[in-house]
C-alpha positions in Angstrom: 2.0 -20.8 -14.5 4.6 -22.1 -12.2 3.6 -24.6 -9.5 4.0 -23.5 -5.9 7.6 -24.0 -4.8 8.9 -24.7 -8.3 10.7 -21.3 -8.5 12.5 -22.0 -5.2 13.7 -25.4 -6.3 14.9 -24.0 -9.6 16.9 -21.2 -7.9 18.6 -23.6 -5.5 19.5 -25.9 -8.3 21.0 -23.1 -10.3 22.7 -21.1 -7.5 23.0 -23.3 -4.5 21.6 -22.7 -1.0 19.7 -19.5 -0.4 19.1 -17.4 2.7 15.7 -17.8 4.4 15.1 -14.1 3.6 15.3 -15.1 -0.1 13.2 -18.2 0.4 10.5 -16.0 2.2 10.6 -13.4 -0.6 10.1 -16.1 -3.3 7.5 -18.0 -1.3 5.3 -14.9 -0.6 5.9 -12.5 -3.4 7.2 -14.3 -6.5 5.0 -13.5 -9.5 2.7 -16.4 -10.4 3.9 -18.6 -7.6 3.9 -16.4 -4.5 1.4 -16.8 -1.7 0.3 -13.2 -1.8 -0.1 -13.4 -5.6 -2.4 -16.3 -5.6 -4.3 -16.3 -2.4 -6.9 -13.5 -2.5 -9.2 -15.4 -0.2 -6.5 -16.1 2.4 -7.8 -13.7 5.1 -10.9 -14.2 7.3 -12.9 -17.1 8.7 -12.7 -19.2 5.6 -9.0 -18.4 4.8 -5.8 -19.1 6.6 -5.9 -16.4 9.3 -7.9 -13.4 10.5 -6.8 -9.8 10.7 -8.1 -6.7 12.3 -9.6 -5.7 9.0 -11.4 -9.1 8.5 -13.0 -8.8 11.9 -15.3 -6.0 10.5 -15.5 -2.4 9.5 -14.9 -0.9 13.0 -11.2 -1.1 12.8 -11.1 1.0 9.7 -13.7 3.4 11.1 -11.6 4.0 14.2 -8.5 4.6 12.1 -10.5 7.0 9.9 -11.6 9.0 13.0 -7.9 9.3 14.1 -6.7 10.2 10.6 -9.3 12.9 10.4 -8.0 14.6 13.5 -4.4 14.4 12.2 -5.4 15.7 8.7 -7.3 18.6 10.1 -4.1 19.8 11.8 -2.4 19.6 8.4 -5.1 21.7 6.8 -4.2 24.5 9.3 -0.6 24.3 8.2 -1.8 24.5 4.5 -0.3 21.2 3.4 -1.9 18.8 0.9 -3.7 16.1 2.7 -2.6 12.6 1.6 -3.2 9.2 3.0 -0.8 6.6 1.7 -1.6 3.0 2.6 1.0 0.3 2.0 0.1 -3.4 2.0 -3.6 -2.9 1.3 -4.2 -6.6 0.3 -7.7 -6.6 -1.2 -8.5 -2.9 -0.4 -11.1 -3.5 2.3 -9.4 -1.3 4.9 -9.1 1.6 2.4 -12.8 1.2 1.6 -13.8 1.2 5.3 -11.7 4.3 5.9 -13.0 6.3 2.9 -16.6 5.3 3.6 -16.4 6.7 7.2 -14.7 9.9 6.0 -17.2 10.4 3.3 -20.1 10.1 5.8 -18.6 11.9 8.8 -16.1 14.4 7.3 -17.5 15.2 3.9 -15.5 18.3 3.3 -12.3 16.7 4.4 -13.1 13.7 2.2 -13.3 15.9 -0.8 -9.8 17.3 -0.2 -8.0 14.0 0.5 -5.7 12.3 -1.9 -5.7 8.5 -1.1 -2.9 6.5 -2.5 -2.5 2.7 -2.3 1.1 1.7 -2.6 1.0 -1.7 -4.3 3.8 -3.2 -6.6 1.7 -6.2 -7.6 -0.6 -5.8 -10.6 -2.6 -8.8 -9.4 -3.2 -7.3 -6.0 -4.0 -3.9 -7.6 -6.7 -5.7 -9.5 -8.2 -7.1 -6.3 -8.1 -3.6 -4.8 -9.7 -1.9 -7.7 -12.6 -4.3 -7.6 -13.1 -3.6 -3.9 -12.7 0.1 -4.4 -15.2 0.6 -7.2 -17.4 2.9 -5.1 -14.4 5.1 -4.3 -12.5 4.8 -7.6 -12.3 8.6 -8.1 -10.8 9.1 -4.6 -8.0 6.5 -5.0 -4.7 6.4 -6.9 -2.3 3.5 -7.2 1.5 3.7 -7.1 4.0 0.9 -7.3 6.8 2.2 -5.1 8.1 4.8 -2.7 10.0 6.5 -5.5 6.9 7.4 -7.5 7.0 11.2 -8.1 3.3 11.6 -7.1 4.1 11.0 -3.5 7.4 12.8 -3.0 7.5 15.5 -0.4 4.2 14.3 1.0 2.2 15.8 3.8 -0.3 13.6 5.5 -0.3 10.0 6.7 1.7 7.0 5.6 0.6 3.8 7.2 0.7 0.1 7.1 -1.4 -2.6 8.8 0.2 -6.1 9.1 2.8 -5.3 6.4 6.2 -5.3 8.2 5.6 -8.8 9.7 5.5 -10.3 6.2 8.7 -8.7 5.0 11.6 -11.1 4.4 13.7 -11.9 7.5 17.1 -13.5 7.9 17.0 -16.4 10.4 20.0 -16.4 12.7 21.2 -19.1 15.2 23.6 -18.8 18.1 26.7 -21.0 18.2 27.5 -21.2 21.9 30.8 -22.8 21.5 32.1 -20.4 18.8 30.3 -17.4 20.5 29.1 -16.3 17.1 25.9 -16.0 15.2 25.4 -17.9 12.0 22.7 -17.7 9.3 20.2 -20.4 8.5 19.7 -21.1 4.8 17.6 -23.4 2.7 18.8 -26.0 0.3 17.6 -29.3 -1.4 18.0 -32.9 -0.3 16.8 -34.6 -3.4 13.4 -32.9 -3.9 12.9 -31.9 -0.3 13.6 -28.5 1.0 15.8 -28.6 4.1 17.7 -26.3 6.5 21.4 -25.6 6.0 23.8 -23.7 8.2 25.4 -20.8 6.3 28.5 -18.8 7.2 29.0 -17.0 10.5 27.8 -13.4 10.2 29.1 -11.9 13.4 30.9 -9.2 11.4 28.2 -8.7 8.8 27.2 -5.0 8.8 23.6 -5.8 7.6 22.8 -7.3 11.0 22.6 -5.3 14.2 21.9 -7.9 16.9 20.6 -6.4 20.2 22.2 -8.8 22.6 24.4 -7.6 25.5 27.6 -9.7 26.2 26.2 -10.9 29.6 23.2 -12.4 27.7 25.3 -14.0 25.0 27.4 -15.7 27.8 24.4 -17.7 28.9 22.4 -17.9 25.6 21.7 -21.6 24.8 23.2 -23.2 21.7 21.0 -22.9 18.7 18.9 -20.0 20.1 17.2 -18.5 17.1 16.2 -14.9 16.2 15.0 -13.0 13.1 16.4 -9.8 11.6 14.6 -7.8 8.9 16.8 -5.3 7.1 14.0 -5.1 4.5 11.5 -3.7 7.1 14.0 -1.2 8.3 14.9 -0.1 4.8 11.2 0.3 3.9 10.6 2.4 7.0 13.5 4.7 6.1 12.1 5.1 2.6 8.7 5.9 4.0 10.2 8.5 6.3 12.1 10.1 3.5 9.0 11.1 1.6 7.2 12.6 4.6 7.7 16.3 5.1 4.8 16.9 7.5 2.6 14.3 9.0 2.5 10.9 10.6 4.2 7.5 9.8 2.2 4.7 11.4 2.7 0.9 11.7 0.2 -1.5 13.2 1.7 -5.0 13.6 2.5 -7.7 16.0 6.0 -7.6 17.6 8.1 -6.4 20.5 11.0 -4.2 21.5 14.7 -5.3 21.4 14.6 -5.9 25.1 11.7 -8.4 24.7 13.3 -10.2 21.8 15.2 -12.7 23.9 12.9 -14.9 25.9 13.0 -18.5 27.1 9.7 -19.0 25.4 11.1 -18.1 22.0 14.2 -20.3 21.7 13.2 -21.1 18.1 12.4 -17.6 17.1 9.0 -16.1 16.1 8.7 -17.3 12.5 5.4 -19.1 12.0 3.5 -20.5 9.1 -0.3 -20.2 8.8 -2.5 -22.5 6.7 -6.3 -22.9 7.1 -6.1 -21.4 10.6 -3.4 -23.9 11.8 -0.2 -22.5 13.1 3.0 -24.4 12.2 6.7 -24.3 12.8 7.3 -26.2 9.5 8.3 -23.1 7.5 9.6 -24.9 4.5 6.4 -26.9 3.9 4.0 -25.9 1.0 6.0 -22.8 -0.2 3.6 -20.4 -1.9 0.6 -22.1 -0.2 1.0 -20.9 3.4 1.6 -17.6 5.0 5.0 -16.8 6.7 5.3 -14.1 9.3 7.7 -13.0 12.0 7.4 -10.6 14.9 8.5 -7.0 14.1 11.3 -5.6 16.1 9.8 -2.2 16.8 12.9 -0.9 18.4 14.8 -1.3 15.2 11.9 0.3 13.2 11.7 3.2 15.7 15.5 3.8 15.5 15.4 3.8 11.6 12.7 6.5 11.7 14.5 8.6 14.3 17.7 8.4 12.2 15.7 9.7 9.3 14.6 12.7 11.3 11.2 11.5 12.7 10.0 12.0 16.2 8.4 9.1 18.0 5.0 10.1 19.3 3.6 6.8 20.5 4.4 3.1 20.9 1.6 1.2 22.6 -0.5 -2.0 22.4 -3.3 -2.0 19.9 -6.0 -2.1 22.6 -4.7 1.1 24.2 -4.5 2.9 20.8 -8.0 1.9 19.7 -9.6 2.6 23.1 -8.2 6.1 23.1 -9.6 6.7 19.7 -13.0 5.4 20.6 -13.2 7.3 23.9 -12.4 10.6 22.1 -14.8 9.8 19.3 -17.7 9.2 21.7 -17.0 12.5 23.5 -17.0 14.3 20.1 -20.1 12.6 18.9 -18.6 10.6 16.1 -19.8 7.4 17.8 -23.0 7.6 19.8 -22.2 4.2 21.2 -21.4 0.8 19.8 -24.2 -1.6 18.8 -23.9 -5.3 19.6 -22.1 -6.1 16.3 -19.5 -3.3 16.9 -19.0 -4.4 20.6 -18.1 -7.9 19.4 -15.7 -6.4 16.9 -14.1 -4.2 19.5 -13.7 -7.1 21.9 -11.9 -9.2 19.2 -9.6 -6.3 18.4 -8.6 -5.6 22.0 -9.1 -8.8 24.1 -5.7 -10.4 24.9 -7.1 -13.8 23.9 -7.8 -12.5 20.4 -6.0 -9.7 18.5 -5.2 -7.5 21.6 -2.2 -9.5 22.9 0.6 -9.1 20.4 -0.4 -6.2 18.2 1.3 -2.9 18.8 1.2 0.6 17.2 4.1 2.8 16.4 3.5 6.5 15.5 6.3 8.8 14.3 6.0 12.3 12.9 7.8 15.1 11.2 
């Protein structure tokens, strides 16, 4: 088994400096040495960070309630009812969703095909262990091109997936009036930043900055661009013939991307609940995330023929679901444990500040 970071050192020695997107891909997803391949217990109180799922089962129960409403509408239109979850980590969210549906929507539960899209055999193993009670209700696929999910009707969704997709890190050269890309190289045995070529004419990058802003943008201002996230969203849109495409993640719109408070960008590293700007430290042993540009994701979906139904903060999305569920009798009221979970999911000092929800449909 390779030691964390060894794969990155080896690639740089063989091929020279790499983009940060490549560094992030290797640090997080490389077989054997990637953070998400070796850190099953990285989520929760005793891990590196908390998520909406690790707070408790209420998050999945509220999603299940909303999914049931959407799927019932599909039944009327005589489409197969599929839920496709991407980025399921250890499978706990899928288990929470299916448990609620089995208890509260027994007939619907019996008709649903639940797919977990997971390219990693290691993570599939974690998920299968979690999903033992629902093994007959779940199928695993490794990619969007799998024939089993083509021309799908239903729901394709991800929770905290897009923020972990590789990003290119760009800096502004105020004197040259051009963007350049930050790369990663070696100084001896130490990973260090290296300025790569100017990318102002690179078609991969659509940088949403008006000329009047660029005229006053400080030298070195840093942003992140994720062609990988946009590509993934287009691929997800392409398989959906009738239903919803949903992302829950932390991020902002293009108009919010440029801020005096984010001069160094939004990339952060997480290790044992400590947030760090040292992105090159401990590759393979710390999480790396960047804010999602929801405007770019929304545009990718609309160009693929989807209609944007909703973009709102997570507290607003979950509150609407809960209010409707209480009126319909799915939740008689929250007990003390659920109230604490809901507060954590929605309070601006916890998970309610940065998380947003994008819903598109066809």
